[in-house]
C-alpha positions in Angstrom: -25.9 7.1 6.4 -24.2 9.7 4.3 -26.7 12.3 3.2 -24.5 14.3 0.4 -22.0 13.3 -1.7 -19.5 14.9 0.3 -20.3 12.8 3.0 -20.3 9.8 0.3 -16.9 10.9 -1.0 -15.4 10.8 2.5 -16.3 7.8 3.5 -15.0 6.2 0.3 -11.8 7.8 1.2 -11.9 6.2 4.6 -12.3 2.8 3.6 -9.7 2.7 0.9 -7.9 3.9 3.5 -8.6 0.9 5.9 -8.2 -1.5 3.2 -4.9 -0.9 2.0 -3.8 -0.5 5.6 -2.5 3.5 5.2 -2.1 5.9 7.5 -3.0 9.7 6.8 -1.6 13.3 8.1 -4.5 15.2 7.2 -3.0 17.8 7.3 -0.3 17.6 5.3 -2.1 14.7 3.0 0.6 12.5 3.7 0.3 8.4 2.7 1.8 5.9 4.4 2.0 2.7 3.2 2.0 -0.6 5.4 4.5 -2.0 6.3 5.9 -6.1 5.6 9.0 -7.9 6.1 9.8 -10.2 2.9 8.6 -13.5 4.8 5.5 -11.4 5.6 4.5 -10.3 2.9 1.1 -11.3 2.0 0.4 -13.0 -1.8 0.8 -10.7 -4.6 -2.3 -12.5 -6.5 -4.3 -11.2 -3.5 -3.1 -7.6 -3.8 -2.6 -6.7 -7.5 -1.2 -2.3 -8.3 -1.0 -2.5 -3.9 2.2 -0.6 -3.0 3.6 -1.4 -0.2 6.9 -0.5 2.5 9.6 -4.0 2.6 11.8 -2.8 5.3 14.3 -5.2 5.2 14.8 -6.3 1.3 18.4 -7.6 0.1 19.2 -4.1 -1.3 17.6 -1.8 2.0 14.3 -0.6 2.4 12.1 -0.1 -0.4 8.8 0.9 -1.6 7.4 -2.3 -3.3 4.5 -2.8 -5.5 2.5 -6.1 -7.1 2.3 -6.7 -10.3 -0.5 -9.6 -9.7 2.7 -12.3 -9.7 5.1 -10.8 -7.7 6.5 -8.1 -5.4 8.7 -5.9 -7.3 10.7 -2.4 -6.3 10.0 0.2 -7.5 12.9 2.1 -8.1 13.9 -1.1 -10.7 11.4 -3.8 -11.1 13.4 -6.5 -9.9 11.6 -9.2 -7.6 11.9 -8.7 -3.6 14.0 -10.7 -1.9 
């Protein structure tokens, strides 16, 4: 059981990291988005405002975000295809 505010914050961050499938390098503070292919992307409605790495998008690998309806490329907001 967490005993201090700092421990509670640490547990909260660990829960967020796990929930979003992130990898964290504690020394460099680098977040690594979970990787998907176009065909394995989860339903965008299930993860509004989430960010993922799509390895085989038509224009090449890209970060994509969920607008609650579609997964969109971060560079131009086009729907991932």
